[in-house]
Biotite code that builds the C-alpha atoms (Angstrom):
import biotite.structure as struc

atoms = struc.array([
    struc.Atom([105.663, 123.268, 123.686], chain_id="A", res_id=1, res_name="UNK", atom_name="CA", element="C"),
    struc.Atom([107.141, 122.660, 120.124], chain_id="A", res_id=2, res_name="UNK", atom_name="CA", element="C"),
    struc.Atom([105.071, 119.542, 118.630], chain_id="A", res_id=3, res_name="UNK", atom_name="CA", element="C"),
    struc.Atom([106.955, 118.178, 115.406], chain_id="A", res_id=4, res_name="UNK", atom_name="CA", element="C"),
    struc.Atom([105.722, 115.269, 113.393], chain_id="A", res_id=5, res_name="UNK", atom_name="CA", element="C"),
    struc.Atom([108.521, 113.251, 112.169], chain_id="A", res_id=6, res_name="UNK", atom_name="CA", element="C"),
    struc.Atom([107.788, 111.223, 109.327], chain_id="A", res_id=7, res_name="UNK", atom_name="CA", element="C"),
    struc.Atom([109.786, 108.247, 108.887], chain_id="A", res_id=8, res_name="UNK", atom_name="CA", element="C"),
    struc.Atom([110.334, 107.306, 104.552], chain_id="A", res_id=9, res_name="UNK", atom_name="CA", element="C"),
    struc.Atom([112.917, 105.484, 102.789], chain_id="A", res_id=10, res_name="UNK", atom_name="CA", element="C"),
    struc.Atom([112.858, 104.027, 99.193], chain_id="A", res_id=11, res_name="UNK", atom_name="CA", element="C"),
    struc.Atom([114.885, 100.241, 99.828], chain_id="A", res_id=12, res_name="UNK", atom_name="CA", element="C"),
    struc.Atom([111.466, 98.892, 100.763], chain_id="A", res_id=13, res_name="UNK", atom_name="CA", element="C"),
    struc.Atom([112.065, 95.381, 100.341], chain_id="A", res_id=14, res_name="UNK", atom_name="CA", element="C"),
    struc.Atom([108.261, 94.002, 99.856], chain_id="A", res_id=15, res_name="UNK", atom_name="CA", element="C"),
    struc.Atom([107.629, 97.038, 97.418], chain_id="A", res_id=16, res_name="UNK", atom_name="CA", element="C"),
    struc.Atom([110.448, 98.770, 96.715], chain_id="A", res_id=17, res_name="UNK", atom_name="CA", element="C"),
    struc.Atom([110.020, 102.479, 95.863], chain_id="A", res_id=18, res_name="UNK", atom_name="CA", element="C"),
    struc.Atom([106.627, 102.529, 97.362], chain_id="A", res_id=19, res_name="UNK", atom_name="CA", element="C"),
    struc.Atom([106.294, 105.680, 99.073], chain_id="A", res_id=20, res_name="UNK", atom_name="CA", element="C"),
    struc.Atom([107.316, 107.374, 95.686], chain_id="A", res_id=21, res_name="UNK", atom_name="CA", element="C"),
    struc.Atom([104.858, 105.246, 93.499], chain_id="A", res_id=22, res_name="UNK", atom_name="CA", element="C"),
    struc.Atom([101.650, 106.931, 92.029], chain_id="A", res_id=23, res_name="UNK", atom_name="CA", element="C"),
    struc.Atom([98.433, 107.437, 93.693], chain_id="A", res_id=24, res_name="UNK", atom_name="CA", element="C"),
    struc.Atom([96.014, 108.717, 91.767], chain_id="A", res_id=25, res_name="UNK", atom_name="CA", element="C"),
    struc.Atom([98.099, 111.208, 90.387], chain_id="A", res_id=26, res_name="UNK", atom_name="CA", element="C"),
    struc.Atom([100.593, 112.086, 92.929], chain_id="A", res_id=27, res_name="UNK", atom_name="CA", element="C"),
    struc.Atom([103.216, 110.117, 94.883], chain_id="A", res_id=28, res_name="UNK", atom_name="CA", element="C"),
    struc.Atom([102.281, 108.061, 97.778], chain_id="A", res_id=29, res_name="UNK", atom_name="CA", element="C"),
    struc.Atom([104.689, 110.678, 100.052], chain_id="A", res_id=30, res_name="UNK", atom_name="CA", element="C"),
    struc.Atom([102.030, 113.585, 99.439], chain_id="A", res_id=31, res_name="UNK", atom_name="CA", element="C"),
    struc.Atom([99.299, 112.063, 101.001], chain_id="A", res_id=32, res_name="UNK", atom_name="CA", element="C"),
    struc.Atom([100.997, 111.345, 103.607], chain_id="A", res_id=33, res_name="UNK", atom_name="CA", element="C"),
    struc.Atom([102.564, 114.907, 104.539], chain_id="A", res_id=34, res_name="UNK", atom_name="CA", element="C"),
    struc.Atom([99.483, 116.176, 102.445], chain_id="A", res_id=35, res_name="UNK", atom_name="CA", element="C"),
    struc.Atom([97.681, 114.717, 105.921], chain_id="A", res_id=36, res_name="UNK", atom_name="CA", element="C"),
    struc.Atom([99.439, 115.032, 108.759], chain_id="A", res_id=37, res_name="UNK", atom_name="CA", element="C"),
    struc.Atom([99.684, 118.860, 108.063], chain_id="A", res_id=38, res_name="UNK", atom_name="CA", element="C"),
    struc.Atom([96.124, 119.125, 108.784], chain_id="A", res_id=39, res_name="UNK", atom_name="CA", element="C"),
    struc.Atom([95.840, 118.218, 112.156], chain_id="A", res_id=40, res_name="UNK", atom_name="CA", element="C"),
    struc.Atom([95.193, 121.236, 114.276], chain_id="A", res_id=41, res_name="UNK", atom_name="CA", element="C"),
    struc.Atom([97.975, 120.392, 116.882], chain_id="A", res_id=42, res_name="UNK", atom_name="CA", element="C"),
    struc.Atom([101.073, 119.581, 114.713], chain_id="A", res_id=43, res_name="UNK", atom_name="CA", element="C"),
    struc.Atom([103.415, 122.490, 114.708], chain_id="A", res_id=44, res_name="UNK", atom_name="CA", element="C"),
    struc.Atom([105.872, 121.381, 112.262], chain_id="A", res_id=45, res_name="UNK", atom_name="CA", element="C"),
    struc.Atom([106.026, 118.663, 109.962], chain_id="A", res_id=46, res_name="UNK", atom_name="CA", element="C"),
    struc.Atom([109.869, 116.803, 109.195], chain_id="A", res_id=47, res_name="UNK", atom_name="CA", element="C"),
    struc.Atom([109.892, 113.895, 106.806], chain_id="A", res_id=48, res_name="UNK", atom_name="CA", element="C"),
    struc.Atom([113.130, 112.405, 107.953], chain_id="A", res_id=49, res_name="UNK", atom_name="CA", element="C"),
    struc.Atom([114.878, 110.036, 105.838], chain_id="A", res_id=50, res_name="UNK", atom_name="CA", element="C"),
    struc.Atom([118.078, 107.955, 105.750], chain_id="A", res_id=51, res_name="UNK", atom_name="CA", element="C"),
    struc.Atom([121.381, 109.770, 104.193], chain_id="A", res_id=52, res_name="UNK", atom_name="CA", element="C"),
    struc.Atom([121.935, 107.086, 101.756], chain_id="A", res_id=53, res_name="UNK", atom_name="CA", element="C"),
    struc.Atom([122.063, 107.552, 98.100], chain_id="A", res_id=54, res_name="UNK", atom_name="CA", element="C"),
    struc.Atom([118.647, 105.654, 97.460], chain_id="A", res_id=55, res_name="UNK", atom_name="CA", element="C"),
    struc.Atom([117.513, 108.134, 99.462], chain_id="A", res_id=56, res_name="UNK", atom_name="CA", element="C"),
    struc.Atom([118.138, 111.019, 97.375], chain_id="A", res_id=57, res_name="UNK", atom_name="CA", element="C"),
    struc.Atom([114.791, 111.431, 95.033], chain_id="A", res_id=58, res_name="UNK", atom_name="CA", element="C"),
    struc.Atom([113.088, 111.778, 98.394], chain_id="A", res_id=59, res_name="UNK", atom_name="CA", element="C"),
    struc.Atom([115.253, 114.655, 99.206], chain_id="A", res_id=60, res_name="UNK", atom_name="CA", element="C"),
    struc.Atom([114.083, 116.237, 95.946], chain_id="A", res_id=61, res_name="UNK", atom_name="CA", element="C"),
    struc.Atom([111.120, 115.558, 96.117], chain_id="A", res_id=62, res_name="UNK", atom_name="CA", element="C"),
    struc.Atom([110.721, 117.723, 99.669], chain_id="A", res_id=63, res_name="UNK", atom_name="CA", element="C"),
    struc.Atom([112.583, 120.703, 98.645], chain_id="A", res_id=64, res_name="UNK", atom_name="CA", element="C"),
    struc.Atom([110.903, 120.937, 95.591], chain_id="A", res_id=65, res_name="UNK", atom_name="CA", element="C"),
    struc.Atom([107.296, 120.747, 97.764], chain_id="A", res_id=66, res_name="UNK", atom_name="CA", element="C"),
    struc.Atom([109.083, 123.117, 100.641], chain_id="A", res_id=67, res_name="UNK", atom_name="CA", element="C"),
    struc.Atom([109.446, 119.994, 102.886], chain_id="A", res_id=68, res_name="UNK", atom_name="CA", element="C"),
    struc.Atom([111.390, 120.170, 106.333], chain_id="A", res_id=69, res_name="UNK", atom_name="CA", element="C"),
    struc.Atom([113.844, 116.843, 105.015], chain_id="A", res_id=70, res_name="UNK", atom_name="CA", element="C"),
    struc.Atom([116.578, 115.380, 107.358], chain_id="A", res_id=71, res_name="UNK", atom_name="CA", element="C"),
    struc.Atom([118.506, 112.632, 106.651], chain_id="A", res_id=72, res_name="UNK", atom_name="CA", element="C"),
    struc.Atom([120.402, 110.468, 108.821], chain_id="A", res_id=73, res_name="UNK", atom_name="CA", element="C"),
    struc.Atom([121.321, 106.725, 109.806], chain_id="A", res_id=74, res_name="UNK", atom_name="CA", element="C"),
    struc.Atom([119.791, 104.727, 107.255], chain_id="A", res_id=75, res_name="UNK", atom_name="CA", element="C"),
    struc.Atom([119.722, 101.444, 109.707], chain_id="A", res_id=76, res_name="UNK", atom_name="CA", element="C"),
    struc.Atom([119.860, 102.993, 113.530], chain_id="A", res_id=77, res_name="UNK", atom_name="CA", element="C"),
    struc.Atom([116.419, 105.405, 112.579], chain_id="A", res_id=78, res_name="UNK", atom_name="CA", element="C"),
    struc.Atom([115.805, 105.803, 116.217], chain_id="A", res_id=79, res_name="UNK", atom_name="CA", element="C"),
    struc.Atom([118.878, 107.613, 116.358], chain_id="A", res_id=80, res_name="UNK", atom_name="CA", element="C"),
    struc.Atom([117.722, 109.362, 112.410], chain_id="A", res_id=81, res_name="UNK", atom_name="CA", element="C"),
    struc.Atom([114.453, 110.548, 114.669], chain_id="A", res_id=82, res_name="UNK", atom_name="CA", element="C"),
    struc.Atom([116.231, 111.431, 118.109], chain_id="A", res_id=83, res_name="UNK", atom_name="CA", element="C"),
    struc.Atom([118.759, 113.897, 115.622], chain_id="A", res_id=84, res_name="UNK", atom_name="CA", element="C"),
    struc.Atom([115.686, 115.397, 114.108], chain_id="A", res_id=85, res_name="UNK", atom_name="CA", element="C"),
    struc.Atom([114.320, 115.826, 116.703], chain_id="A", res_id=86, res_name="UNK", atom_name="CA", element="C"),
    struc.Atom([116.834, 118.137, 118.491], chain_id="A", res_id=87, res_name="UNK", atom_name="CA", element="C"),
    struc.Atom([117.593, 119.601, 114.806], chain_id="A", res_id=88, res_name="UNK", atom_name="CA", element="C"),
    struc.Atom([114.304, 121.220, 114.629], chain_id="A", res_id=89, res_name="UNK", atom_name="CA", element="C"),
    struc.Atom([113.373, 121.789, 118.071], chain_id="A", res_id=90, res_name="UNK", atom_name="CA", element="C"),
    struc.Atom([110.554, 119.233, 119.027], chain_id="A", res_id=91, res_name="UNK", atom_name="CA", element="C"),
    struc.Atom([109.704, 119.052, 122.669], chain_id="A", res_id=92, res_name="UNK", atom_name="CA", element="C"),
    struc.Atom([107.130, 116.449, 121.581], chain_id="A", res_id=93, res_name="UNK", atom_name="CA", element="C"),
    struc.Atom([107.558, 113.634, 118.665], chain_id="A", res_id=94, res_name="UNK", atom_name="CA", element="C"),
    struc.Atom([104.375, 112.577, 116.298], chain_id="A", res_id=95, res_name="UNK", atom_name="CA", element="C"),
    struc.Atom([105.950, 109.409, 114.467], chain_id="A", res_id=96, res_name="UNK", atom_name="CA", element="C"),
    struc.Atom([104.285, 108.814, 111.561], chain_id="A", res_id=97, res_name="UNK", atom_name="CA", element="C"),
    struc.Atom([105.354, 106.212, 109.036], chain_id="A", res_id=98, res_name="UNK", atom_name="CA", element="C"),
    struc.Atom([105.561, 106.748, 105.515], chain_id="A", res_id=99, res_name="UNK", atom_name="CA", element="C"),
    struc.Atom([103.722, 104.643, 103.968], chain_id="A", res_id=100, res_name="UNK", atom_name="CA", element="C"),
    struc.Atom([99.844, 105.436, 105.370], chain_id="A", res_id=101, res_name="UNK", atom_name="CA", element="C"),
    struc.Atom([98.540, 107.666, 102.817], chain_id="A", res_id=102, res_name="UNK", atom_name="CA", element="C"),
    struc.Atom([95.663, 107.569, 104.616], chain_id="A", res_id=103, res_name="UNK", atom_name="CA", element="C"),
    struc.Atom([96.430, 108.653, 107.912], chain_id="A", res_id=104, res_name="UNK", atom_name="CA", element="C"),
    struc.Atom([93.622, 110.669, 109.640], chain_id="A", res_id=105, res_name="UNK", atom_name="CA", element="C"),
    struc.Atom([94.534, 113.768, 111.471], chain_id="A", res_id=106, res_name="UNK", atom_name="CA", element="C"),
    struc.Atom([91.781, 113.772, 113.852], chain_id="A", res_id=107, res_name="UNK", atom_name="CA", element="C"),
    struc.Atom([93.379, 110.230, 114.677], chain_id="A", res_id=108, res_name="UNK", atom_name="CA", element="C"),
    struc.Atom([96.282, 112.135, 114.886], chain_id="A", res_id=109, res_name="UNK", atom_name="CA", element="C"),
    struc.Atom([94.823, 115.214, 117.158], chain_id="A", res_id=110, res_name="UNK", atom_name="CA", element="C"),
    struc.Atom([93.153, 112.727, 119.218], chain_id="A", res_id=111, res_name="UNK", atom_name="CA", element="C"),
    struc.Atom([96.829, 110.821, 120.226], chain_id="A", res_id=112, res_name="UNK", atom_name="CA", element="C"),
    struc.Atom([98.070, 114.523, 121.078], chain_id="A", res_id=113, res_name="UNK", atom_name="CA", element="C"),
    struc.Atom([95.111, 115.456, 123.212], chain_id="A", res_id=114, res_name="UNK", atom_name="CA", element="C"),
    struc.Atom([95.598, 112.239, 125.023], chain_id="A", res_id=115, res_name="UNK", atom_name="CA", element="C"),
    struc.Atom([99.089, 112.774, 125.476], chain_id="A", res_id=116, res_name="UNK", atom_name="CA", element="C"),
    struc.Atom([98.986, 116.411, 126.569], chain_id="A", res_id=117, res_name="UNK", atom_name="CA", element="C"),
    struc.Atom([95.441, 115.846, 129.104], chain_id="A", res_id=118, res_name="UNK", atom_name="CA", element="C"),
    struc.Atom([96.900, 112.700, 130.733], chain_id="A", res_id=119, res_name="UNK", atom_name="CA", element="C"),
    struc.Atom([100.592, 113.618, 131.543], chain_id="A", res_id=120, res_name="UNK", atom_name="CA", element="C"),
    struc.Atom([101.688, 110.820, 129.298], chain_id="A", res_id=121, res_name="UNK", atom_name="CA", element="C"),
    struc.Atom([105.887, 110.267, 128.208], chain_id="A", res_id=122, res_name="UNK", atom_name="CA", element="C"),
    struc.Atom([104.234, 108.004, 125.558], chain_id="A", res_id=123, res_name="UNK", atom_name="CA", element="C"),
    struc.Atom([100.739, 107.422, 123.668], chain_id="A", res_id=124, res_name="UNK", atom_name="CA", element="C"),
    struc.Atom([99.590, 105.412, 120.748], chain_id="A", res_id=125, res_name="UNK", atom_name="CA", element="C"),
    struc.Atom([96.873, 103.583, 119.049], chain_id="A", res_id=126, res_name="UNK", atom_name="CA", element="C"),
    struc.Atom([99.364, 101.046, 117.859], chain_id="A", res_id=127, res_name="UNK", atom_name="CA", element="C"),
    struc.Atom([99.647, 98.738, 120.754], chain_id="A", res_id=128, res_name="UNK", atom_name="CA", element="C"),
    struc.Atom([96.913, 98.316, 121.705], chain_id="A", res_id=129, res_name="UNK", atom_name="CA", element="C"),
    struc.Atom([94.829, 98.104, 118.143], chain_id="A", res_id=130, res_name="UNK", atom_name="CA", element="C"),
    struc.Atom([91.655, 98.917, 117.603], chain_id="A", res_id=131, res_name="UNK", atom_name="CA", element="C"),
    struc.Atom([92.031, 101.225, 115.008], chain_id="A", res_id=132, res_name="UNK", atom_name="CA", element="C"),
    struc.Atom([92.611, 100.101, 111.445], chain_id="A", res_id=133, res_name="UNK", atom_name="CA", element="C"),
    struc.Atom([96.258, 98.795, 110.819], chain_id="A", res_id=134, res_name="UNK", atom_name="CA", element="C"),
    struc.Atom([98.047, 102.398, 108.368], chain_id="A", res_id=135, res_name="UNK", atom_name="CA", element="C"),
    struc.Atom([96.490, 104.756, 111.175], chain_id="A", res_id=136, res_name="UNK", atom_name="CA", element="C"),
    struc.Atom([99.070, 104.336, 113.533], chain_id="A", res_id=137, res_name="UNK", atom_name="CA", element="C"),
    struc.Atom([100.226, 107.005, 115.954], chain_id="A", res_id=138, res_name="UNK", atom_name="CA", element="C"),
    struc.Atom([102.786, 107.271, 118.575], chain_id="A", res_id=139, res_name="UNK", atom_name="CA", element="C"),
    struc.Atom([103.271, 110.636, 120.568], chain_id="A", res_id=140, res_name="UNK", atom_name="CA", element="C"),
    struc.Atom([105.963, 110.877, 122.880], chain_id="A", res_id=141, res_name="UNK", atom_name="CA", element="C"),
    struc.Atom([108.198, 113.559, 124.549], chain_id="A", res_id=142, res_name="UNK", atom_name="CA", element="C"),
    struc.Atom([111.653, 114.116, 123.564], chain_id="A", res_id=143, res_name="UNK", atom_name="CA", element="C"),
    struc.Atom([112.731, 113.425, 127.309], chain_id="A", res_id=144, res_name="UNK", atom_name="CA", element="C"),
    struc.Atom([111.389, 109.544, 126.320], chain_id="A", res_id=145, res_name="UNK", atom_name="CA", element="C"),
    struc.Atom([112.832, 109.257, 123.060], chain_id="A", res_id=146, res_name="UNK", atom_name="CA", element="C"),
    struc.Atom([116.009, 110.849, 124.443], chain_id="A", res_id=147, res_name="UNK", atom_name="CA", element="C"),
    struc.Atom([115.917, 108.091, 126.636], chain_id="A", res_id=148, res_name="UNK", atom_name="CA", element="C"),
    struc.Atom([115.416, 105.365, 124.422], chain_id="A", res_id=149, res_name="UNK", atom_name="CA", element="C"),
    struc.Atom([118.079, 107.055, 121.907], chain_id="A", res_id=150, res_name="UNK", atom_name="CA", element="C"),
    struc.Atom([120.762, 106.464, 125.089], chain_id="A", res_id=151, res_name="UNK", atom_name="CA", element="C"),
    struc.Atom([119.457, 102.820, 126.583], chain_id="A", res_id=152, res_name="UNK", atom_name="CA", element="C"),
    struc.Atom([118.238, 100.720, 123.933], chain_id="A", res_id=153, res_name="UNK", atom_name="CA", element="C"),
    struc.Atom([120.207, 98.109, 123.130], chain_id="A", res_id=154, res_name="UNK", atom_name="CA", element="C"),
    struc.Atom([118.798, 95.556, 120.438], chain_id="A", res_id=155, res_name="UNK", atom_name="CA", element="C"),
    struc.Atom([118.152, 95.960, 116.852], chain_id="A", res_id=156, res_name="UNK", atom_name="CA", element="C"),
    struc.Atom([114.596, 95.973, 117.154], chain_id="A", res_id=157, res_name="UNK", atom_name="CA", element="C"),
    struc.Atom([114.644, 98.674, 119.227], chain_id="A", res_id=158, res_name="UNK", atom_name="CA", element="C"),
    struc.Atom([116.884, 100.645, 116.899], chain_id="A", res_id=159, res_name="UNK", atom_name="CA", element="C"),
    struc.Atom([115.427, 100.061, 114.272], chain_id="A", res_id=160, res_name="UNK", atom_name="CA", element="C"),
    struc.Atom([111.729, 100.631, 115.067], chain_id="A", res_id=161, res_name="UNK", atom_name="CA", element="C"),
    struc.Atom([112.475, 103.722, 117.082], chain_id="A", res_id=162, res_name="UNK", atom_name="CA", element="C"),
    struc.Atom([109.872, 103.320, 120.093], chain_id="A", res_id=163, res_name="UNK", atom_name="CA", element="C"),
    struc.Atom([109.384, 99.292, 121.387], chain_id="A", res_id=164, res_name="UNK", atom_name="CA", element="C"),
    struc.Atom([111.966, 100.448, 124.319], chain_id="A", res_id=165, res_name="UNK", atom_name="CA", element="C"),
    struc.Atom([109.532, 102.900, 125.606], chain_id="A", res_id=166, res_name="UNK", atom_name="CA", element="C"),
    struc.Atom([106.594, 101.128, 125.555], chain_id="A", res_id=167, res_name="UNK", atom_name="CA", element="C"),
    struc.Atom([108.369, 97.934, 126.765], chain_id="A", res_id=168, res_name="UNK", atom_name="CA", element="C"),
    struc.Atom([109.104, 99.984, 129.929], chain_id="A", res_id=169, res_name="UNK", atom_name="CA", element="C"),
    struc.Atom([106.188, 100.487, 131.481], chain_id="A", res_id=170, res_name="UNK", atom_name="CA", element="C"),
    struc.Atom([108.050, 100.543, 135.108], chain_id="A", res_id=171, res_name="UNK", atom_name="CA", element="C"),
    struc.Atom([110.241, 103.807, 133.209], chain_id="A", res_id=172, res_name="UNK", atom_name="CA", element="C"),
    struc.Atom([107.386, 105.803, 131.469], chain_id="A", res_id=173, res_name="UNK", atom_name="CA", element="C"),
    struc.Atom([104.239, 106.483, 131.343], chain_id="A", res_id=174, res_name="UNK", atom_name="CA", element="C"),
    struc.Atom([102.147, 104.737, 128.658], chain_id="A", res_id=175, res_name="UNK", atom_name="CA", element="C"),
    struc.Atom([98.812, 105.941, 127.423], chain_id="A", res_id=176, res_name="UNK", atom_name="CA", element="C"),
    struc.Atom([96.353, 103.937, 124.552], chain_id="A", res_id=177, res_name="UNK", atom_name="CA", element="C"),
    struc.Atom([94.035, 105.716, 122.747], chain_id="A", res_id=178, res_name="UNK", atom_name="CA", element="C"),
    struc.Atom([90.501, 103.504, 121.647], chain_id="A", res_id=179, res_name="UNK", atom_name="CA", element="C"),
    struc.Atom([88.545, 102.875, 118.962], chain_id="A", res_id=180, res_name="UNK", atom_name="CA", element="C"),
    struc.Atom([84.456, 102.436, 120.137], chain_id="A", res_id=181, res_name="UNK", atom_name="CA", element="C"),
    struc.Atom([84.706, 99.334, 117.455], chain_id="A", res_id=182, res_name="UNK", atom_name="CA", element="C"),
    struc.Atom([88.102, 96.859, 117.514], chain_id="A", res_id=183, res_name="UNK", atom_name="CA", element="C"),
    struc.Atom([88.696, 97.700, 113.475], chain_id="A", res_id=184, res_name="UNK", atom_name="CA", element="C"),
    struc.Atom([92.404, 96.386, 113.861], chain_id="A", res_id=185, res_name="UNK", atom_name="CA", element="C"),
    struc.Atom([91.302, 93.666, 111.307], chain_id="A", res_id=186, res_name="UNK", atom_name="CA", element="C"),
    struc.Atom([91.420, 96.204, 108.872], chain_id="A", res_id=187, res_name="UNK", atom_name="CA", element="C"),
    struc.Atom([94.724, 97.446, 106.600], chain_id="A", res_id=188, res_name="UNK", atom_name="CA", element="C"),
    struc.Atom([95.256, 100.264, 105.465], chain_id="A", res_id=189, res_name="UNK", atom_name="CA", element="C"),
    struc.Atom([99.028, 100.152, 105.336], chain_id="A", res_id=190, res_name="UNK", atom_name="CA", element="C"),
    struc.Atom([101.233, 100.248, 102.291], chain_id="A", res_id=191, res_name="UNK", atom_name="CA", element="C"),
    struc.Atom([103.763, 97.548, 102.259], chain_id="A", res_id=192, res_name="UNK", atom_name="CA", element="C"),
    struc.Atom([102.864, 94.868, 99.949], chain_id="A", res_id=193, res_name="UNK", atom_name="CA", element="C"),
    struc.Atom([101.175, 95.310, 96.182], chain_id="A", res_id=194, res_name="UNK", atom_name="CA", element="C"),
    struc.Atom([97.794, 94.082, 97.321], chain_id="A", res_id=195, res_name="UNK", atom_name="CA", element="C"),
    struc.Atom([98.183, 97.000, 99.782], chain_id="A", res_id=196, res_name="UNK", atom_name="CA", element="C"),
    struc.Atom([98.556, 99.680, 96.889], chain_id="A", res_id=197, res_name="UNK", atom_name="CA", element="C"),
    struc.Atom([95.900, 98.242, 94.953], chain_id="A", res_id=198, res_name="UNK", atom_name="CA", element="C"),
    struc.Atom([93.182, 99.022, 98.192], chain_id="A", res_id=199, res_name="UNK", atom_name="CA", element="C"),
    struc.Atom([94.511, 102.046, 98.373], chain_id="A", res_id=200, res_name="UNK", atom_name="CA", element="C"),
    struc.Atom([94.497, 103.322, 94.651], chain_id="A", res_id=201, res_name="UNK", atom_name="CA", element="C"),
    struc.Atom([90.688, 101.824, 94.734], chain_id="A", res_id=202, res_name="UNK", atom_name="CA", element="C"),
    struc.Atom([89.917, 104.146, 98.061], chain_id="A", res_id=203, res_name="UNK", atom_name="CA", element="C"),
    struc.Atom([91.449, 107.004, 96.749], chain_id="A", res_id=204, res_name="UNK", atom_name="CA", element="C"),
    struc.Atom([89.413, 106.778, 92.719], chain_id="A", res_id=205, res_name="UNK", atom_name="CA", element="C"),
    struc.Atom([86.145, 107.170, 95.079], chain_id="A", res_id=206, res_name="UNK", atom_name="CA", element="C"),
    struc.Atom([87.040, 110.195, 96.249], chain_id="A", res_id=207, res_name="UNK", atom_name="CA", element="C"),
    struc.Atom([87.346, 113.472, 94.888], chain_id="A", res_id=208, res_name="UNK", atom_name="CA", element="C"),
    struc.Atom([89.339, 115.211, 97.234], chain_id="A", res_id=209, res_name="UNK", atom_name="CA", element="C"),
    struc.Atom([91.973, 114.391, 99.416], chain_id="A", res_id=210, res_name="UNK", atom_name="CA", element="C"),
    struc.Atom([89.281, 115.445, 102.565], chain_id="A", res_id=211, res_name="UNK", atom_name="CA", element="C"),
    struc.Atom([88.479, 112.516, 103.534], chain_id="A", res_id=212, res_name="UNK", atom_name="CA", element="C"),
    struc.Atom([88.849, 110.510, 106.851], chain_id="A", res_id=213, res_name="UNK", atom_name="CA", element="C"),
    struc.Atom([88.138, 107.232, 108.231], chain_id="A", res_id=214, res_name="UNK", atom_name="CA", element="C"),
    struc.Atom([84.463, 107.365, 109.064], chain_id="A", res_id=215, res_name="UNK", atom_name="CA", element="C"),
    struc.Atom([84.116, 108.268, 105.019], chain_id="A", res_id=216, res_name="UNK", atom_name="CA", element="C"),
    struc.Atom([86.458, 105.459, 103.959], chain_id="A", res_id=217, res_name="UNK", atom_name="CA", element="C"),
    struc.Atom([84.737, 102.808, 106.719], chain_id="A", res_id=218, res_name="UNK", atom_name="CA", element="C"),
    struc.Atom([81.213, 104.329, 104.928], chain_id="A", res_id=219, res_name="UNK", atom_name="CA", element="C"),
    struc.Atom([81.914, 103.437, 101.629], chain_id="A", res_id=220, res_name="UNK", atom_name="CA", element="C"),
    struc.Atom([83.936, 99.842, 102.519], chain_id="A", res_id=221, res_name="UNK", atom_name="CA", element="C"),
    struc.Atom([80.580, 98.825, 103.951], chain_id="A", res_id=222, res_name="UNK", atom_name="CA", element="C"),
    struc.Atom([79.250, 99.561, 100.530], chain_id="A", res_id=223, res_name="UNK", atom_name="CA", element="C"),
    struc.Atom([81.998, 97.845, 99.030], chain_id="A", res_id=224, res_name="UNK", atom_name="CA", element="C"),
    struc.Atom([82.919, 94.843, 101.463], chain_id="A", res_id=225, res_name="UNK", atom_name="CA", element="C"),
    struc.Atom([84.747, 93.443, 98.537], chain_id="A", res_id=226, res_name="UNK", atom_name="CA", element="C"),
    struc.Atom([87.096, 96.004, 98.502], chain_id="A", res_id=227, res_name="UNK", atom_name="CA", element="C"),
    struc.Atom([88.669, 94.673, 102.058], chain_id="A", res_id=228, res_name="UNK", atom_name="CA", element="C"),
    struc.Atom([89.460, 91.429, 100.506], chain_id="A", res_id=229, res_name="UNK", atom_name="CA", element="C"),
    struc.Atom([92.004, 92.359, 97.892], chain_id="A", res_id=230, res_name="UNK", atom_name="CA", element="C"),
    struc.Atom([94.440, 92.623, 100.677], chain_id="A", res_id=231, res_name="UNK", atom_name="CA", element="C"),
    struc.Atom([93.635, 90.686, 103.643], chain_id="A", res_id=232, res_name="UNK", atom_name="CA", element="C"),
    struc.Atom([95.670, 87.910, 105.251], chain_id="A", res_id=233, res_name="UNK", atom_name="CA", element="C"),
    struc.Atom([98.297, 89.596, 105.285], chain_id="A", res_id=234, res_name="UNK", atom_name="CA", element="C"),
    struc.Atom([100.855, 89.625, 108.398], chain_id="A", res_id=235, res_name="UNK", atom_name="CA", element="C"),
    struc.Atom([100.526, 93.088, 110.539], chain_id="A", res_id=236, res_name="UNK", atom_name="CA", element="C"),
    struc.Atom([103.935, 94.762, 111.506], chain_id="A", res_id=237, res_name="UNK", atom_name="CA", element="C"),
    struc.Atom([105.931, 92.072, 109.254], chain_id="A", res_id=238, res_name="UNK", atom_name="CA", element="C"),
    struc.Atom([108.652, 94.038, 109.152], chain_id="A", res_id=239, res_name="UNK", atom_name="CA", element="C"),
    struc.Atom([108.922, 94.337, 113.610], chain_id="A", res_id=240, res_name="UNK", atom_name="CA", element="C"),
    struc.Atom([108.542, 90.255, 113.823], chain_id="A", res_id=241, res_name="UNK", atom_name="CA", element="C"),
    struc.Atom([111.461, 90.179, 111.594], chain_id="A", res_id=242, res_name="UNK", atom_name="CA", element="C"),
    struc.Atom([113.290, 92.388, 113.495], chain_id="A", res_id=243, res_name="UNK", atom_name="CA", element="C"),
    struc.Atom([112.475, 90.325, 116.730], chain_id="A", res_id=244, res_name="UNK", atom_name="CA", element="C"),
    struc.Atom([113.594, 86.945, 115.379], chain_id="A", res_id=245, res_name="UNK", atom_name="CA", element="C"),
    struc.Atom([117.134, 88.615, 114.228], chain_id="A", res_id=246, res_name="UNK", atom_name="CA", element="C"),
    struc.Atom([117.206, 90.072, 118.043], chain_id="A", res_id=247, res_name="UNK", atom_name="CA", element="C"),
    struc.Atom([116.656, 86.689, 119.303], chain_id="A", res_id=248, res_name="UNK", atom_name="CA", element="C"),
    struc.Atom([119.454, 84.889, 116.904], chain_id="A", res_id=249, res_name="UNK", atom_name="CA", element="C"),
    struc.Atom([121.911, 87.488, 118.193], chain_id="A", res_id=250, res_name="UNK", atom_name="CA", element="C"),
    struc.Atom([120.588, 86.451, 122.219], chain_id="A", res_id=251, res_name="UNK", atom_name="CA", element="C"),
    struc.Atom([121.396, 82.935, 121.071], chain_id="A", res_id=252, res_name="UNK", atom_name="CA", element="C"),
])
């Protein structure tokens, strides 16, 4: 049973163009997402899934220079891109990570994978019932669930954001959640705006290696709570909210 982490990334972000290759402490943002995902004990392989648009040629070059698996597919139908990538790399279980999460924690990834495997679920996530900081989002799902979504999802929000068809249909899929003992959902560790980038750069400047996780960051922020104010007040999952509004317009 192969567990493949598929990281989605593109350069055509509207709010922070080219964000996945922007510099953080001397390395591209995407470097940290991939390196930290690879530290998971339960992931067999990591694939970077980008679009076939010429705009994303730089991402493929980045991957080839570092020996990272790179799959290219549809720009807007990310669900199709994920399904084709999962098939190409013969995945049985898929771990979805987005390319704007340079603080992703391998321990959180492994916790989600363990819950998925031990509980007999089709889908497990910490991003639906939020108790973890935004930016530590992990989704784990079976290829069976992914294939069903690929064949049946119709709404733009379901095609663009990969998993809504799955978690919005608990009558069809066994859904599980991982929860933190403390609600940290107000914290924002994702990079989607210039202020987010400033926050993440401030965090990386405080550590001498990449080997730090959520607990280390929380301990540091307790000593320096002012850093958390850098990017406070930004709407969570703004891209998904926009897609839902577009769904509503089409359905009218």
